[in-house]
Every structure is written in C-alpha cells, then in structure tokens.
N, C-alpha and C positions, 0 to 999 in steps of 0.2 A: 552477863554476870556483873559487869561494872555498873550497869544501869540499876540493877537490884541493890547493889551495895550503896549506890548514891541515894536511892530512895529510902533505904533503911538506915542511912547515916544519922548519927546523933547530931546535936547542935554544935558540938566541938569540931565535927568533921564537915561542916556546912560548905557546900560548893560555892556559895556566894562570897565566902571569905577568901582572902588572898591565897592561902595555902591550897584550898580546894580548887580554886581557879587554875593555879599553876599545875596541879596534878592533872586536871582535865585537859589543859593545853598540851602537856607532855603526852597524854594518851592519844590525843588527836594527831599530833605531829608524828608520833611513833607509828600510828596506824597508816598514815599517808605514806611515810617512808617505807614501811613494810609492803604496802600495796604496790608502790612504784617498783621496788626491788623484785617483787614476785612477777609482775608483768614483764619487766626487763629480762628476767631469767627465762620466762616462757618464750619470749621473742628470740632470745639467743638459742634456745633449744630448737625452735622452729627453723631458724636460719641454718643451724647445723644439720638439720634433717633428723634429729632425734625424735621429735614429735611433729605431727602435721596438722596444722590448723587451716582448713580450707578458707575460712573467712579472712584470715590474714593474707593469704595468697590472692584472693579476690580483691581485697582492699588495695594491695600493692599494684596489681594489674590495672585497676580502675584509676588509681592515682597517676600511674605512668601514662596511661592513655589520655587522661585529662591534661597533664602537663605537656603533652606533645600536640595538643589541639591548638591550631593557629589562633582561633578566637580567644582562647584562654590566655595565651601568651600576649596577645594584643591588649587584653584587659589589664593584665598585670603590668605590662610596660606603661600603659596609660596612667594607671593609678599610682605607680611608683616613680614616674618621670624618668625612667631608665630605658635604655634600648639594649635588648639582649642580642648577642651575636650568634 
C-alpha cells in the first residue's frame, strides 16, 4: 500500500525531498523493529513450549554440536588469540 501511495504521490509529497525521506526512513526502521519483535516473541513462545518450531530445535542442536567440536574450538581460540578453559 505504501509503495502505491509513493508512486501516486504528487510533487509536494516527493520522496526525494527531506520530509519524504524522513517518512520513508521511519517506515523502514518501524518495519525492522516490528520484525525483530515478532521473531523474538515467536522464539519466546517456542522456548516456553506454546508453539513448536522443529527448525529452531534443529538449529539449536546443530549449534550446540558445532560449539562442542574440538576443531571448532581450536579455530576460535586461534582466531581470537584466547584460550578457553
């Protein structure tokens, strides 16, 4: 809907003007914040067991296995110049 409104906007509401750019920037930032909040809420619901996303569980298990791999730990230690205990 916003895209059509921007395309049909008159010269006074031109996006290339400062006011139009600020409105576009607000829309982009608002969309990003809304998306992050939605994903965070879904992760919370998955963690609490309200909903079940198998892909989230698979990702968590793969990340856990990867971080317990001795070769991965050695690579991280080498690249960060730290030694994990």
